[in-house]
N, C-alpha and C positions, 0 to 999 in steps of 0.2 A: 490559523485553523484551531478549532477547539479539540478535535480528535483526529488523529491520523492512524489508519490501520495499514501496517506494512506487511502485505502478503508476500512480497518478494524475499525480503530478508537477506539482501546481498551485501550487507555491511554499509555500503555507500547509501543505500536507500534508507536505512535506519538512521545513519548520521545526518542525512539531509532532513529527515523528519524532525529530529531533535533540534536542528538549526532553525526551522521555520514554524514550529508549534508556538501558539500564543502562550503568554504567561499563564502558568497553572494548567496548561493543556495536557492531554494524554496521548502518548504514542503507544500503540499496541502492536507488538511484534508477533506475527503468526508464522510467516514464512521462515524457512531455514536454508536459504540459498547458500549461505556461508555460515559457519558455526562461530565466527568471531566478527566483531564490528568495532572499529575505532571511532569513538564518539567524542565530540568536543564537550568536555566536562564543563567548560565555561558556560556554554549555551544551556546545558542540562541544569546547572545550578542557578544561573541568573534568571532563566525562564521558569524556574521551579517546575520543571517538566516531570510528569509522572510517566515513567517507562515501565510498561507491563508486558509480560509474556502471556500467550494464550495458545492452547492446543486446539482451538477451533470453537468448541461449544457443543451443547447438547442438541438433540433433534428439535426440541422445543425452541431453542435459541435460533436455529436456522429457519424454522417455520415463522418465527417472529420477524426475522429479517425479510423473508419473502413478503409477508403481509405489509411491512413498512415500505418496501420497494413498490408494492402495488398502489400505494397512496400517491406516488409521483413526487414525494418529498426528497427522495434520494436519487440524485442524478450523477452517477460516477462518470468520469471522463473516459470514454471508450473510443478507440479507433478500430474500425473494422477493416480487415483485409481478406482476400480470397486465399484459397489453398495454394494457388500458384505464387502468391506473394509472401509466403511464410519465410523463405530464405532471406529475402530482402528485409522482412520485418525483424528477424533476429539480428541482422546487421544494424538496423536502426535502433534496436534496444541496446546493443553493445555500445553504440555511439552516443547514447543518451538523447536520441531525437524523438522519443515517444513520450507524450504527456498522458498520464493516467494508465489505462490498461490497453494492451493490444490484443484484439480478439480475432481469431481466424474463423470465418463463417464458412461452414461446409454446406454448399448447395448442391 
């Protein structure tokens, strides 16, 4: 991956991102699920990973992201669940059985 944006920030998600980023890639940490992360410094150094922190961005940044998403070029991995499946979804998250983002759709 060229860029990984870690919205969860649970330590392990950040460490995993550093492990799989391409050489000279960038990991952006937005989420603060945990305030500390144990990172493999070997991966960080050998991959020449750029690790950055971000507090989200400006209104213009967010509008730009929406515009980019509308082009169809950004296809995040999303798994949709119903309201009744939230408890099971949380279990799946804890077990590491969800790729991408888990989204509860409220119909």
